[in-house]
SEROTI-343267 format. One record per residue: residue in one letter; z, y, x of N, C-alpha, C in turn. Coordinates in nm, 3 decimals, m for minus. Layout:
<node marfi="A" n_z="Z" n_y="Y" n_x="X" ca_z="Z" ca_y="Y" ca_x="X" c_z="Z" c_y="Y" c_x="X"/>
...
! end
This chain:
<node marfi="M" n_z="0.032" n_y="m0.104" n_x="0.047" ca_z="0.005" ca_y="m0.021" ca_x="0.017" c_z="0.031" c_y="0.146" c_x="0.107"/>
<node marfi="T" n_z="m0.107" n_y="0.240" n_x="0.082" ca_z="m0.091" ca_y="0.335" ca_x="0.142" c_z="m0.018" c_y="0.479" c_x="0.065"/>
<node marfi="E" n_z="0.053" n_y="0.560" n_x="0.129" ca_z="0.126" ca_y="0.653" ca_x="0.084" c_z="0.045" c_y="0.772" c_x="0.008"/>
<node marfi="D" n_z="0.032" n_y="0.835" n_x="m0.073" ca_z="m0.031" ca_y="0.958" ca_x="m0.066" c_z="m0.007" c_y="1.064" c_x="m0.026"/>
<node marfi="P" n_z="m0.156" n_y="1.096" n_x="0.075" ca_z="m0.109" ca_y="1.214" ca_x="0.141" c_z="m0.028" c_y="1.316" c_x="0.085"/>
<node marfi="N" n_z="m0.066" n_y="1.366" n_x="m0.029" ca_z="m0.042" ca_y="1.511" ca_x="m0.125" c_z="0.105" c_y="1.506" c_x="m0.169"/>
<node marfi="K" n_z="0.176" n_y="1.359" n_x="m0.140" ca_z="0.345" ca_y="1.328" ca_x="m0.203" c_z="0.453" c_y="1.436" c_x="m0.144"/>
<node marfi="P" n_z="0.501" n_y="1.477" n_x="m0.126" ca_z="0.562" ca_y="1.589" ca_x="m0.030" c_z="0.692" c_y="1.475" c_x="0.000"/>
<node marfi="T" n_z="0.669" n_y="1.468" n_x="0.150" ca_z="0.798" ca_y="1.408" ca_x="0.166" c_z="0.941" c_y="1.431" c_x="0.217"/>
<node marfi="A" n_z="1.052" n_y="1.362" n_x="0.257" ca_z="1.172" ca_y="1.443" ca_x="0.234" c_z="1.207" c_y="1.538" c_x="0.359"/>
<node marfi="I" n_z="1.078" n_y="1.515" n_x="0.435" ca_z="1.115" ca_y="1.630" ca_x="0.576" c_z="1.026" c_y="1.795" c_x="0.538"/>
<node marfi="Y" n_z="0.931" n_y="1.751" n_x="0.429" ca_z="0.898" ca_y="1.841" ca_x="0.400" c_z="0.937" c_y="1.949" c_x="0.300"/>
<node marfi="L" n_z="1.045" n_y="1.893" n_x="0.212" ca_z="1.111" ca_y="1.917" ca_x="0.116" c_z="1.240" c_y="1.997" c_x="0.164"/>
<node marfi="Y" n_z="1.306" n_y="1.944" n_x="0.279" ca_z="1.401" ca_y="2.023" ca_x="0.361" c_z="1.379" c_y="2.122" c_x="0.440"/>
<node marfi="E" n_z="1.264" n_y="2.104" n_x="0.488" ca_z="1.215" ca_y="2.254" ca_x="0.597" c_z="1.263" c_y="2.342" c_x="0.547"/>
<node marfi="G" n_z="1.352" n_y="2.413" n_x="0.650" ca_z="1.353" ca_y="2.561" ca_x="0.609" c_z="1.485" c_y="2.549" c_x="0.547"/>
<node marfi="Q" n_z="1.566" n_y="2.481" n_x="0.523" ca_z="1.645" ca_y="2.472" ca_x="0.370" c_z="1.754" c_y="2.420" c_x="0.489"/>
<node marfi="L" n_z="1.771" n_y="2.284" n_x="0.521" ca_z="1.855" ca_y="2.193" ca_x="0.557" c_z="1.833" c_y="2.143" c_x="0.707"/>
<node marfi="S" n_z="1.909" n_y="2.116" n_x="0.779" ca_z="1.864" ca_y="2.083" ca_x="0.928" c_z="1.909" c_y="1.909" c_x="0.885"/>
<node marfi="E" n_z="1.839" n_y="1.846" n_x="1.023" ca_z="1.821" ca_y="1.686" ca_x="0.993" c_z="1.961" c_y="1.661" c_x="1.026"/>
<node marfi="D" n_z="2.039" n_y="1.722" n_x="1.108" ca_z="2.181" ca_y="1.720" ca_x="1.201" c_z="2.276" c_y="1.727" c_x="1.017"/>
<node marfi="A" n_z="2.210" n_y="1.848" n_x="0.969" ca_z="2.303" ca_y="1.850" ca_x="0.839" c_z="2.298" c_y="1.741" c_x="0.746"/>
<node marfi="I" n_z="2.169" n_y="1.708" n_x="0.739" ca_z="2.209" ca_y="1.585" ca_x="0.635" c_z="2.249" c_y="1.464" c_x="0.673"/>
<node marfi="F" n_z="2.204" n_y="1.446" n_x="0.785" ca_z="2.269" ca_y="1.303" ca_x="0.826" c_z="2.457" c_y="1.330" c_x="0.853"/>
<node marfi="D" n_z="2.473" n_y="1.444" n_x="0.916" ca_z="2.638" ca_y="1.478" ca_x="0.842" c_z="2.667" c_y="1.425" c_x="0.760"/>
<node marfi="V" n_z="2.631" n_y="1.477" n_x="0.644" ca_z="2.664" ca_y="1.493" ca_x="0.532" c_z="2.654" c_y="1.329" c_x="0.445"/>
<node marfi="L" n_z="2.542" n_y="1.283" n_x="0.486" ca_z="2.537" ca_y="1.126" ca_x="0.475" c_z="2.622" c_y="1.035" c_x="0.541"/>
<node marfi="S" n_z="2.708" n_y="1.085" n_x="0.603" ca_z="2.748" ca_y="1.013" ca_x="0.746" c_z="2.901" c_y="0.930" c_x="0.643"/>
<node marfi="N" n_z="2.921" n_y="1.011" n_x="0.547" ca_z="3.076" ca_y="0.980" ca_x="0.478" c_z="2.999" c_y="0.911" c_x="0.395"/>
<node marfi="E" n_z="3.087" n_y="0.766" n_x="0.328" ca_z="3.050" ca_y="0.699" ca_x="0.209" c_z="3.097" c_y="0.764" c_x="0.112"/>
<node marfi="R" n_z="3.181" n_y="0.778" n_x="0.091" ca_z="3.256" ca_y="0.857" ca_x="m0.028" c_z="3.143" c_y="0.987" c_x="m0.050"/>
<node marfi="R" n_z="3.126" n_y="1.046" n_x="0.033" ca_z="2.987" ca_y="1.159" ca_x="m0.042" c_z="2.856" c_y="1.098" c_x="m0.010"/>
<node marfi="R" n_z="2.841" n_y="0.947" n_x="0.022" ca_z="2.685" ca_y="0.928" ca_x="m0.046" c_z="2.714" c_y="0.878" c_x="m0.167"/>
<node marfi="E" n_z="2.845" n_y="0.813" n_x="m0.236" ca_z="2.831" ca_y="0.763" ca_x="m0.353" c_z="2.878" c_y="0.868" c_x="m0.425"/>
<node marfi="C" n_z="2.921" n_y="1.026" n_x="m0.385" ca_z="2.909" ca_y="1.111" ca_x="m0.517" c_z="2.741" c_y="1.178" c_x="m0.526"/>
<node marfi="I" n_z="2.705" n_y="1.195" n_x="m0.408" ca_z="2.518" ca_y="1.211" ca_x="m0.434" c_z="2.514" c_y="1.132" c_x="m0.499"/>
<node marfi="S" n_z="2.497" n_y="0.981" n_x="m0.505" ca_z="2.420" ca_y="0.879" ca_x="m0.581" c_z="2.481" c_y="0.908" c_x="m0.731"/>
<node marfi="F" n_z="2.581" n_y="0.936" n_x="m0.753" ca_z="2.639" ca_y="0.948" ca_x="m0.889" c_z="2.595" c_y="1.078" c_x="m0.983"/>
<node marfi="L" n_z="2.578" n_y="1.168" n_x="m0.875" ca_z="2.555" ca_y="1.335" ca_x="m0.878" c_z="2.397" c_y="1.310" c_x="m0.982"/>
<node marfi="V" n_z="2.338" n_y="1.209" n_x="m0.863" ca_z="2.209" ca_y="1.223" ca_x="m0.895" c_z="2.173" c_y="1.163" c_x="m1.032"/>
<node marfi="R" n_z="2.196" n_y="1.069" n_x="m1.064" ca_z="2.160" ca_y="1.017" ca_x="m1.180" c_z="2.221" c_y="1.064" c_x="m1.341"/>
<node marfi="Q" n_z="2.303" n_y="1.188" n_x="m1.315" ca_z="2.325" ca_y="1.262" ca_x="m1.436" c_z="2.230" c_y="1.406" c_x="m1.426"/>
<node marfi="P" n_z="2.192" n_y="1.425" n_x="m1.573" ca_z="2.124" ca_y="1.560" ca_x="m1.583" c_z="2.144" c_y="1.653" c_x="m1.533"/>
<node marfi="V" n_z="2.050" n_y="1.732" n_x="m1.490" ca_z="2.057" ca_y="1.825" ca_x="m1.389" c_z="2.148" c_y="1.938" c_x="m1.410"/>
<node marfi="D" n_z="2.160" n_y="1.936" n_x="m1.542" ca_z="2.230" ca_y="2.097" ca_x="m1.582" c_z="2.396" c_y="2.031" c_x="m1.671"/>
<node marfi="R" n_z="2.400" n_y="1.913" n_x="m1.607" ca_z="2.551" ca_y="1.834" ca_x="m1.651" c_z="2.637" c_y="1.879" c_x="m1.566"/>
<node marfi="E" n_z="2.804" n_y="1.906" n_x="m1.627" ca_z="2.926" ca_y="1.948" ca_x="m1.509" c_z="2.946" c_y="1.856" c_x="m1.536"/>
<node marfi="V" n_z="3.052" n_y="1.728" n_x="m1.460" ca_z="3.121" ca_y="1.680" ca_x="m1.439" c_z="3.258" c_y="1.688" c_x="m1.378"/>
<node marfi="S" n_z="3.363" n_y="1.676" n_x="m1.426" ca_z="3.498" ca_y="1.718" ca_x="m1.313" c_z="3.496" c_y="1.617" c_x="m1.227"/>
<node marfi="V" n_z="3.600" n_y="1.691" n_x="m1.110" ca_z="3.611" ca_y="1.636" ca_x="m0.993" c_z="3.701" c_y="1.510" c_x="m1.019"/>
<node marfi="R" n_z="3.773" n_y="1.483" n_x="m1.132" ca_z="3.836" ca_y="1.368" ca_x="m1.170" c_z="3.765" c_y="1.272" c_x="m1.160"/>
<node marfi="Q" n_z="3.614" n_y="1.257" n_x="m1.290" ca_z="3.497" ca_y="1.161" ca_x="m1.276" c_z="3.442" c_y="1.147" c_x="m1.178"/>
<node marfi="I" n_z="3.426" n_y="1.237" n_x="m1.077" ca_z="3.359" ca_y="1.168" ca_x="m0.981" c_z="3.431" c_y="1.068" c_x="m0.888"/>
<node marfi="A" n_z="3.584" n_y="1.133" n_x="m0.873" ca_z="3.689" ca_y="1.048" ca_x="m0.782" c_z="3.715" c_y="0.929" c_x="m0.849"/>
<node marfi="D" n_z="3.731" n_y="0.912" n_x="m0.998" ca_z="3.714" ca_y="0.735" ca_x="m1.048" c_z="3.611" c_y="0.696" c_x="m1.005"/>
<node marfi="T" n_z="3.472" n_y="0.767" n_x="m1.011" ca_z="3.370" ca_y="0.660" ca_x="m0.992" c_z="3.375" c_y="0.652" c_x="m0.847"/>
<node marfi="V" n_z="3.360" n_y="0.702" n_x="m0.744" ca_z="3.335" ca_y="0.711" ca_x="m0.621" c_z="3.433" c_y="0.580" c_x="m0.572"/>
<node marfi="A" n_z="3.611" n_y="0.595" n_x="m0.589" ca_z="3.692" ca_y="0.503" ca_x="m0.556" c_z="3.631" c_y="0.354" c_x="m0.641"/>
<node marfi="A" n_z="3.596" n_y="0.337" n_x="m0.748" ca_z="3.557" ca_y="0.218" ca_x="m0.815" c_z="3.417" c_y="0.181" c_x="m0.696"/>
<node marfi="A" n_z="3.328" n_y="0.273" n_x="m0.695" ca_z="3.235" ca_y="0.228" ca_x="m0.608" c_z="3.288" c_y="0.162" c_x="m0.480"/>
<node marfi="I" n_z="3.409" n_y="0.226" n_x="m0.410" ca_z="3.371" ca_y="0.185" ca_x="m0.317" c_z="3.545" c_y="0.064" c_x="m0.279"/>
<node marfi="T" n_z="3.605" n_y="0.007" n_x="m0.380" ca_z="3.649" ca_y="m0.074" ca_x="m0.383" c_z="3.576" c_y="m0.216" c_x="m0.419"/>
<node marfi="D" n_z="3.659" n_y="m0.317" n_x="m0.302" ca_z="3.586" ca_y="m0.457" ca_x="m0.319" c_z="3.608" c_y="m0.545" c_x="m0.401"/>
<node marfi="D" n_z="3.737" n_y="m0.552" n_x="m0.427" ca_z="3.818" ca_y="m0.604" ca_x="m0.551" c_z="3.891" c_y="m0.575" c_x="m0.630"/>
<node marfi="G" n_z="3.819" n_y="m0.600" n_x="m0.740" ca_z="3.909" ca_y="m0.503" ca_x="m0.863" c_z="3.911" c_y="m0.374" c_x="m0.878"/>
<node marfi="P" n_z="3.974" n_y="m0.335" n_x="m0.985" ca_z="3.996" ca_y="m0.173" ca_x="m1.006" c_z="4.062" c_y="m0.091" c_x="m0.875"/>
<node marfi="P" n_z="4.018" n_y="0.011" n_x="m0.853" ca_z="4.114" ca_y="0.088" ca_x="m0.743" c_z="4.229" c_y="0.123" c_x="m0.842"/>
<node marfi="S" n_z="4.338" n_y="0.149" n_x="m0.732" ca_z="4.476" ca_y="0.174" ca_x="m0.721" c_z="4.496" c_y="0.314" c_x="m0.757"/>
<node marfi="Q" n_z="4.589" n_y="0.326" n_x="m0.829" ca_z="4.634" ca_y="0.485" ca_x="m0.835" c_z="4.606" c_y="0.569" c_x="m0.741"/>
<node marfi="S" n_z="4.705" n_y="0.478" n_x="m0.614" ca_z="4.693" ca_y="0.580" ca_x="m0.487" c_z="4.558" c_y="0.601" c_x="m0.435"/>
<node marfi="L" n_z="4.464" n_y="0.503" n_x="m0.438" ca_z="4.308" ca_y="0.502" ca_x="m0.380" c_z="4.258" c_y="0.667" c_x="m0.464"/>
<node marfi="N" n_z="4.291" n_y="0.643" n_x="m0.621" ca_z="4.184" ca_y="0.708" ca_x="m0.653" c_z="4.272" c_y="0.874" c_x="m0.693"/>
<node marfi="Q" n_z="4.395" n_y="0.862" n_x="m0.614" ca_z="4.435" ca_y="1.028" ca_x="m0.589" c_z="4.353" c_y="1.067" c_x="m0.446"/>
<node marfi="S" n_z="4.423" n_y="0.971" n_x="m0.391" ca_z="4.357" ca_y="0.979" ca_x="m0.245" c_z="4.200" c_y="1.104" c_x="m0.224"/>
<node marfi="V" n_z="4.100" n_y="0.959" n_x="m0.319" ca_z="3.991" ca_y="0.998" ca_x="m0.349" c_z="3.960" c_y="1.142" c_x="m0.388"/>
<node marfi="Y" n_z="4.059" n_y="1.180" n_x="m0.497" ca_z="4.067" ca_y="1.317" ca_x="m0.544" c_z="4.084" c_y="1.422" c_x="m0.432"/>
<node marfi="V" n_z="4.205" n_y="1.407" n_x="m0.406" ca_z="4.256" ca_y="1.523" ca_x="m0.316" c_z="4.138" c_y="1.573" c_x="m0.173"/>
<node marfi="S" n_z="4.017" n_y="1.412" n_x="m0.134" ca_z="3.968" ca_y="1.430" ca_x="m0.013" c_z="3.829" c_y="1.526" c_x="m0.104"/>
<node marfi="F" n_z="3.790" n_y="1.479" n_x="m0.209" ca_z="3.700" ca_y="1.559" ca_x="m0.265" c_z="3.728" c_y="1.713" c_x="m0.318"/>
<node marfi="V" n_z="3.869" n_y="1.753" n_x="m0.332" ca_z="3.854" ca_y="1.865" ca_x="m0.330" c_z="3.889" c_y="1.962" c_x="m0.233"/>
<node marfi="Q" n_z="3.941" n_y="1.879" n_x="m0.125" ca_z="4.015" ca_y="1.974" ca_x="0.014" c_z="3.858" c_y="1.946" c_x="0.096"/>
<node marfi="T" n_z="3.788" n_y="1.884" n_x="0.095" ca_z="3.753" ca_y="1.838" ca_x="0.211" c_z="3.569" c_y="1.822" c_x="0.171"/>
<node marfi="H" n_z="3.534" n_y="1.722" n_x="0.083" ca_z="3.374" ca_y="1.704" ca_x="0.047" c_z="3.331" c_y="1.776" c_x="m0.031"/>
<node marfi="L" n_z="3.372" n_y="1.809" n_x="m0.128" ca_z="3.304" ca_y="1.939" ca_x="m0.234" c_z="3.290" c_y="2.072" c_x="m0.194"/>
<node marfi="P" n_z="3.407" n_y="2.093" n_x="m0.098" ca_z="3.350" ca_y="2.292" ca_x="m0.027" c_z="3.236" c_y="2.214" c_x="0.076"/>
<node marfi="L" n_z="3.212" n_y="2.131" n_x="0.157" ca_z="3.070" ca_y="2.079" ca_x="0.262" c_z="2.962" c_y="2.087" c_x="0.157"/>
<node marfi="L" n_z="3.018" n_y="2.010" n_x="0.068" ca_z="2.828" ca_y="1.944" ca_x="m0.013" c_z="2.816" c_y="2.150" c_x="m0.067"/>
<node marfi="A" n_z="2.893" n_y="2.205" n_x="m0.139" ca_z="2.886" ca_y="2.299" ca_x="m0.169" c_z="2.808" c_y="2.453" c_x="m0.073"/>
<node marfi="D" n_z="2.871" n_y="2.449" n_x="0.044" ca_z="2.851" ca_y="2.487" ca_x="0.146" c_z="2.686" c_y="2.480" c_x="0.178"/>
<node marfi="H" n_z="2.624" n_y="2.340" n_x="0.158" ca_z="2.485" ca_y="2.333" ca_x="0.167" c_z="2.440" c_y="2.311" c_x="0.046"/>
<node marfi="D" n_z="2.453" n_y="2.367" n_x="m0.038" ca_z="2.407" ca_y="2.390" ca_x="m0.192" c_z="2.341" c_y="2.241" c_x="m0.236"/>
<node marfi="I" n_z="2.418" n_y="2.178" n_x="m0.192" ca_z="2.435" ca_y="2.016" ca_x="m0.246" c_z="2.482" c_y="2.065" c_x="m0.368"/>
<node marfi="V" n_z="2.549" n_y="2.065" n_x="m0.410" ca_z="2.597" ca_y="2.100" ca_x="m0.523" c_z="2.682" c_y="2.247" c_x="m0.599"/>
<node marfi="D" n_z="2.712" n_y="2.283" n_x="m0.693" ca_z="2.745" ca_y="2.377" ca_x="m0.757" c_z="2.927" c_y="2.329" c_x="m0.764"/>
<node marfi="Y" n_z="2.983" n_y="2.375" n_x="m0.718" ca_z="3.126" ca_y="2.357" ca_x="m0.702" c_z="3.254" c_y="2.441" c_x="m0.775"/>
<node marfi="E" n_z="3.279" n_y="2.462" n_x="m0.893" ca_z="3.401" ca_y="2.544" ca_x="m0.938" c_z="3.499" c_y="2.525" c_x="m0.902"/>
<node marfi="D" n_z="3.614" n_y="2.530" n_x="m0.792" ca_z="3.725" ca_y="2.507" ca_x="m0.785" c_z="3.829" c_y="2.502" c_x="m0.900"/>
<node marfi="S" n_z="3.838" n_y="2.653" n_x="m0.913" ca_z="3.923" ca_y="2.686" ca_x="m1.028" c_z="3.922" c_y="2.572" c_x="m1.150"/>
<node marfi="E" n_z="3.777" n_y="2.548" n_x="m1.173" ca_z="3.782" ca_y="2.515" ca_x="m1.306" c_z="3.767" c_y="2.307" c_x="m1.270"/>
<node marfi="R" n_z="3.768" n_y="2.304" n_x="m1.152" ca_z="3.708" ca_y="2.165" ca_x="m1.097" c_z="3.634" c_y="2.071" c_x="m1.150"/>
<node marfi="S" n_z="3.533" n_y="2.164" n_x="m1.147" ca_z="3.346" ca_y="2.110" ca_x="m1.230" c_z="3.292" c_y="2.134" c_x="m1.074"/>
<node marfi="V" n_z="3.180" n_y="2.048" n_x="m1.129" ca_z="3.039" ca_y="2.015" ca_x="m1.019" c_z="2.921" c_y="1.957" c_x="m1.097"/>
<node marfi="S" n_z="2.830" n_y="2.058" n_x="m1.041" ca_z="2.700" ca_y="2.041" ca_x="m1.095" c_z="2.575" c_y="2.049" c_x="m0.991"/>
<node marfi="S" n_z="2.474" n_y="1.982" n_x="m1.021" ca_z="2.347" ca_y="1.948" ca_x="m0.923" c_z="2.344" c_y="2.081" c_x="m0.831"/>
<node marfi="G" n_z="2.332" n_y="2.097" n_x="m0.729" ca_z="2.299" ca_y="2.249" ca_x="m0.632" c_z="2.139" c_y="2.161" c_x="m0.622"/>
<node marfi="P" n_z="2.055" n_y="2.315" n_x="m0.596" ca_z="1.943" ca_y="2.313" ca_x="m0.574" c_z="1.850" c_y="2.150" c_x="m0.420"/>
<node marfi="N" n_z="1.988" n_y="2.112" n_x="m0.332" ca_z="1.979" ca_y="2.058" ca_x="m0.245" c_z="1.992" c_y="1.917" c_x="m0.262"/>
<node marfi="L" n_z="2.057" n_y="1.892" n_x="m0.364" ca_z="2.090" ca_y="1.756" ca_x="m0.427" c_z="2.010" c_y="1.659" c_x="m0.408"/>
<node marfi="R" n_z="1.884" n_y="1.686" n_x="m0.470" ca_z="1.765" ca_y="1.551" ca_x="m0.449" c_z="1.720" c_y="1.542" c_x="m0.330"/>
<node marfi="V" n_z="1.719" n_y="1.666" n_x="m0.245" ca_z="1.670" ca_y="1.692" ca_x="m0.118" c_z="1.744" c_y="1.584" c_x="m0.035"/>
<node marfi="V" n_z="1.855" n_y="1.566" n_x="m0.022" ca_z="1.977" ca_y="1.481" ca_x="0.017" c_z="1.988" c_y="1.340" c_x="0.000"/>
<node marfi="A" n_z="1.919" n_y="1.311" n_x="m0.154" ca_z="1.954" ca_y="1.209" ca_x="m0.232" c_z="1.784" c_y="1.101" c_x="m0.201"/>
<node marfi="A" n_z="1.736" n_y="1.163" n_x="m0.162" ca_z="1.602" ca_y="1.144" ca_x="m0.073" c_z="1.589" c_y="1.001" c_x="0.004"/>
<node marfi="F" n_z="1.715" n_y="1.082" n_x="0.095" ca_z="1.738" ca_y="1.003" ca_x="0.245" c_z="1.802" c_y="0.909" c_x="0.175"/>
<node marfi="L" n_z="1.858" n_y="0.869" n_x="0.104" ca_z="1.945" ca_y="0.788" ca_x="0.034" c_z="1.832" c_y="0.624" c_x="m0.012"/>
<node marfi="T" n_z="1.684" n_y="0.665" n_x="m0.042" ca_z="1.611" ca_y="0.593" ca_x="m0.111" c_z="1.554" c_y="0.527" c_x="0.028"/>
<node marfi="V" n_z="1.559" n_y="0.373" n_x="0.014" ca_z="1.467" ca_y="0.312" ca_x="0.137" c_z="1.344" c_y="0.281" c_x="0.069"/>
<node marfi="P" n_z="1.235" n_y="0.347" n_x="0.195" ca_z="1.085" ca_y="0.287" ca_x="0.115" c_z="1.088" c_y="0.134" c_x="0.134"/>
<node marfi="E" n_z="0.984" n_y="0.103" n_x="0.028" ca_z="0.973" ca_y="m0.076" ca_x="m0.006" c_z="0.863" c_y="m0.109" c_x="0.105"/>
<node marfi="S" n_z="0.801" n_y="m0.076" n_x="0.166" ca_z="0.702" ca_y="m0.086" ca_x="0.250" c_z="0.723" c_y="0.044" c_x="0.398"/>
<node marfi="V" n_z="0.707" n_y="m0.040" n_x="0.505" ca_z="0.719" ca_y="0.086" ca_x="0.632" c_z="0.573" c_y="0.092" c_x="0.690"/>
! end
């Protein structure tokens, strides 16, 4: 199967917006990858709570059974203090700290494209 030369690639999409280093730094953390995967499946204009993201991510990173309350809390705190401010700094999400709500940022789909593995190389 040949690639469509007119189809934009991930490199083209982020040129001038995010550096490769910034993208790979964002994607180097499992919790951020799970968050991006969750958000990209939501309608573009939908706001979700930090609690919903934390619960979803905690469930995704738990190997056996439902996540413990302490893991849920740990994930929640890490998103409020570290992950969401970083994602917001890169315009990957729009984060309202006072409301504890998150929605898609302009670079969400650009970064999410790096999570997709092509069918053939």
